Structures are given as structure tokens and as C-alpha cells.
N, C-alpha and C positions, 0 to 999 in steps of 0.2 A: 504494500500500500504506500509506504514511504517512497519507494522507487518510482511508482506511478505518479505520485504527487510531484516529485522532483523533475520528472520528464515533462509534465504539464507546465510547471513553472519555467523550465528552460525554453520550452516551445513558445510560451507567452512572451518571454523576453526576446527571443530571436526572431519570431515571426515578422514583426514590423520591419526589422532590418533586412530580411531577405528580399522583400519587394524593393527596398531602396537599392540594394546591391544589384538586383536584377536590372532595374532601371539604369543604373550607372553603367553596367556591362553593355546594355543595349546601346546607350549613347556612345560608348567607347568603340563598340563594334561598327556602328554606323559610320562614325567618323573615320575609322581606318579604311572602311570600304570606299568612302568618298576620296580619301587620299590615293587609293589605288586607281580610282577612275580619273584622277587629276581634277577633281572638282573641289578646289581649295577653299572657297568661301563657305560651302556647306560643311566641309570637314572641320574648319575652325569653329563654326557655330556649335556643332555637336561636341567638340572637345571642350568648349567653354562651359557646356552643361555638366561636364563630369566634375564632381566636387570631391570625390573620395580620393585619398592619397594612395589607395591600393594600386591604381594604374600609374606606375611611376614613369612611364614613357610619355605621359600626357604633354609635358612641356616640350620635349623633343619633337613630338608630332605637331604641336602648335607652331613651332619654329619652321618645321618642314612645310606646313600648310601656307604660312605667310611667304616663305621663300618661293614656293611654287606659284603662289598668286602673283608675285612680282615677276617671276620668270614668264608666266603666261601673259602678263601685261606687256612685257617687253616683246614677246612674240607677235602679239597683235599690233604693237607699235611698228615693228619692222615690216609687217604686211601692209601697213598704211591704215589700219582700222583704229583711229584715234579714239573713237567713242567707246569701244570695248576696252581698250587699254586704260582709259581714264576711269571707266566704271569699276574695273577690277581694283585699281589703286584706291578709289574712293570707298570701296567696300571694306578696306582694312580698318578695323577699329583702332582708336588711338591707344588703347591699352596694349595693343599688339606691337606698337612701335619699338618696344624693348627687344624684340626678336630680330630687328632689322639694323643693318649698319648704315644705311643711307637715309637722307632726309626726304621722307615721303611727301610732306607738304610742299616742299620746293619742287619736287618732280610733278606733283599734281598741278601746281601753278604753271609750270612750263608746258605740260601737255594741254592744259586748258587754253593757254594762249595760242598754241599751235592749232588746236581744234577750232577755236574761234576764227583764226585767220583763214583756215581751210574752208570753213563754212561761208565766210565773207567772199572768198574767191569763187565758191560755187554759186552764190547769189549773183555776183557780178557776171559770171559766165552765163547764167540763166537769163539775166536781163539782156545780155548781148544777143542770145539766141532768140528769145521770144519778143524782144523789143521791136523787131522789124515786121511782125505779123499781127493780124487780128486774132481774137480768140477763135478757136475751132473746136468742133465736136470731138470729144475725147481728150482734150487738153486737161492736165491736172489743175485742180482749183488754185493751188498756191501760185501759179504762174499768170493768172489772168490780169493781175495789176501790173505786170511787166510789159504788156502788149502796147501797141501804138495808141490804143484808146485811153491809156493812162490809168490812174488809180480807180479801182472799183469800189463802190459803196454797197454794203449789204442792205437790201431793202426788205427782204422777207426770208423767213426760215421756218421750216416745219419738218417734222420727223416721220412723215408718212406720205404716200401717194396712192392713187388708185391704179390698179393694173387694168389690162384690157377687159377683164371680166367684171370690173366695177368693184372688186374687193380691195380693201386696204392692205398694203404691204409695208413692211418696215424699211424705210429709206430716209436719208437725210437730204432734203432738197433746199438749197439756198438760191435766192435770186439776187443778182447784183445789177447795179446800173452804173453807167459811165456818164461823163459830163456831156457827151454829144447826144444823150438820150437812148443809146443802145442798152439792151438788157441781155444778160446771160443767165441761164438757169443751170445750176450745177447739181447733179444728182450723184450722191455717194462719192464725192471727191473728184468727179470728172464733169467737164462741160457737156451738157445734154442738149440744150437748145440755145439758139442765138436769135434775138429779135432786132 
């Protein structure tokens, strides 16, 4: 009887802790699988959830996740995808800077400046391409103000239209007007009609 009572008391004491350790093990396992898949943001997130000191390689894996994230950011930068490179760097939490030898904020600022310059160059290029023509059916909505008609003013916007059978469909329909009285109807981000 005393032995049974002792076993019950030990189980009562240990039972709440087993679910905690099971949860910690799951976080740790998930994070290591993300590391293997080279998904470093997710790996760091789950490593950060591990609070038990039993998993002694946690700090080493955190450093590996941050280093991998920077490496992946550099790969995107070399490919010319500044948006993804910047997003990866900005996803590094400030408390993780202790695992890094370089100044991340400085790198983010440099990438931001390059990205903004690149986007301005794209806008100038788009203005040069579309600035010589009138709006046409199929033209992306963001370019209609670059055309020879000038700046477009939004005069109407609604979130649905009627199909040929007279039933409502989900669409975003915007109507723009220009200074010369011309109107353009944009449906789902593309010019649909020109008046």
C-alpha cells in the first residue's frame, strides 16, 4: 500500500513536467528540421521557444540559424533580389545580434537605399515606356498615370460587377478620369474599358 501511494505521489509530481518536456522536445525537433531545410527564420523562432536547459545545443543552433539567414540574404542579394535579401535581414530579431559579427542595421540601411534606388529607376523606366502611349486594354493599373493623358483621378470604386448572366461576381472595379475628360475602367488591376 505504501509503495502504491509512493508511485501515485511520484506520478502526480512528474506528470505536469512530462507534457512540458514533450512540448520542449517538439519545439527543438521542429527547429532542427527547419535548419535542415534551410528555413532559418522558422528555425530561430522555434529555438527561441525552447526554454529548458536540457537541449544544450540550442545556442549553437540559434547561431547557425542566424548565420544561415545572413548567408541566404547574401545569396538573394547576389541574384539581384533586393526585396528578399532585405526581408531576411529585417527578420533577424535584435536579441539575435549577439550571434553575428557584422552590423546588421548598417547592412539593412545600405540594402534599403539600394532597393529604393532600384525601384526609382524602375519607375523612371516605366514612365519612359508608357509615357508615349495612351492607356490600352490590358495595361496594368499602376501605369495609367504615366501615359500621355497625365495623372489619373479615381472617381469610382466598387468591389463587384455583374457577369453576362446578371449574377454578381467578386471583382475590384475602379474608374479613373483624366483632365481631357477621358475615362478608364480598371477591373482586377488591368484596364478593361476606355471611354
